[in-house]
C-alpha positions, 0 to 999 in steps of 0.5 A: 475432509470434504471435497471443497477442503481438499480442493482448497488445500490442493490449490494452496500447495500448487500456488505456493510451489509455483511461486517458490519456483518462479520468484527466484527465477524473476530475481535472476532475470532482473539481475541478468537484465542489469536491474539490481541496484536500480530500485531503492526504498519506497519514497512516497505513496500517492492517494487521490481523493474526490475534490471535496474530500481532499481537505478532510482526508489530509486532516484525518491523516494529521489527526490520527497518524504521526504525519505532518504537512511538509508541502502544499501546492497547486499545479495544472493537474490538481492540488496536493499536500505532502505529509511526512514523518521522520524516517518514513516514505512521504504520503502525497494526498491529492485531488485530480482536477484535469487530465484523464484518470487511468485508475477509473476502471479499478474503482467501480466496486459495489461500494466504491463506485460513488467515489470514482476518483478515490484510491491509493493509486501509486507507490513511488520508489527511488532510483539512482538512474531513471534513464537506465531503469526505463531503458531496461524495463521498456525493452522487457515490455513494461508500459509507462504512462509517459514515453520518457520521464517527466523532468523538474528542477528537483526530480525526474519521474515516471510511473507505470500504467495501472496493473491489471492485477492490483489496480496500482501503479508504481512510480520511480523518482530520481532526485536531483540534489539535496533540496527535495520538493515534489512540486513540478516547476509549474506549481504554485506553492500554498501555505497549508492552513491545516494544523496538526493537533498538538496531541502527545500520543501522535509522537508515538506513531512513526513510519509507514511499515507496510501497505496491503493490497487486495487481489483476486485469488487467481491473480495472486502469483501474477501480482507478486511476480509483477511487483518483483520484476519492477522492484528490487524486492523478493518474495518472503512468506505467506500466511494461509487462513483456510477457514476464511479463504485468504492468503496474506503474502509478504514481499520485502527488500530488507528486514527494516525496509517498508514491506509490500503485502498482498492479500487474496483468496485461496479459491476464486469468488463464488458468493459473498457467503462462501468466499470469505472477507477478502474476496468479498472486499474485492467485489465491494471495492475492487482490487486496491490497497486495503490498509496502510500500517504505521509502526507505533510504540506504547500501543495500548496507550496510543490506541486508547488516546486515538479512541478518545479523539474519535478514531473508530476501530474494526476490532480490539487490539490483537496479539501480545508482547509474548507473541511479539507484536500487537496490531489493530485496524481502524474503521475505513476512512470515508475520505480515502476508503483506506483502513489505518493499521497501527502495529507494535513489534516488541523487542527483537521480534522478526516474524513480521506477522503471526498466524493468529493476528492475521486470522483475526484481522482478516475476519475483521475486514468482513465487518466493513 
């Protein structure tokens, strides 16, 4: 073992030891602050695109996932499409046409600078009492983009300023009544002319399973702990791929809930060649969500049908029924910069990921 490998292993052990100590402390702190039960499941994700790429981005998601268009509207800030599939958080795709963009500083990577408004910006979680949540978190020093929640007939809503570690914001929504519309009261509803293709294999692609954000090696623990402070999630486990200088860490609320994944380097960036695909991705695109993953069944047939319909992939299927799951990454979208993952867990597999799959998927991102 050379000096670099020893340093890398030492970094791994130190990071993990710190996280295993601090994560339970953060959970205890939020419990003592009265936050337990104030954040529920993921309600929606918000993807912003350039104005001219909004419609292609929406159609792409209709064509390659199980999502269908539930709602479309214009408001004073831009145009939005709300996509959904049963049992899943919604995917809100919008283009901002007015107002400041607080995410701009995070979008200026070597490859993303030409699309300065494009990223998955916000993860929106449900809350039963937004006023109490905001009161407690403001007292704890959390900064929001508005002083108080925005009010609508259907909801109350607020979101944090973008994280210095991830470039993502977290939103919190309290629904009023059973009728749910994401449109603000000043919005004009429109009838979407984007029809979902009538393709049988799209019926085998289900809910949003997880999303993975790329963060810098030196910010890995801070990013995870920040997320735990703002939600009712806990740190679960990490998969280390030392040969690629990469760590994939998972935060979960419950075994059947949407999971938040953070992928970082083990050691900080020094060069594209030496630092591996995760740190190289951040140099190219900034800290951001790399992929969104949808659960599927009959994955071999589904992926074959997606390929026949023009979807390109970064690699072939990895994993097997014997290992408990199969996964694959699409080529990144030119409209959202997001990779789409399709994941099939077999039987009662409860490992979430496997070491071999993570290694192969991480290596594939080097081809972006």
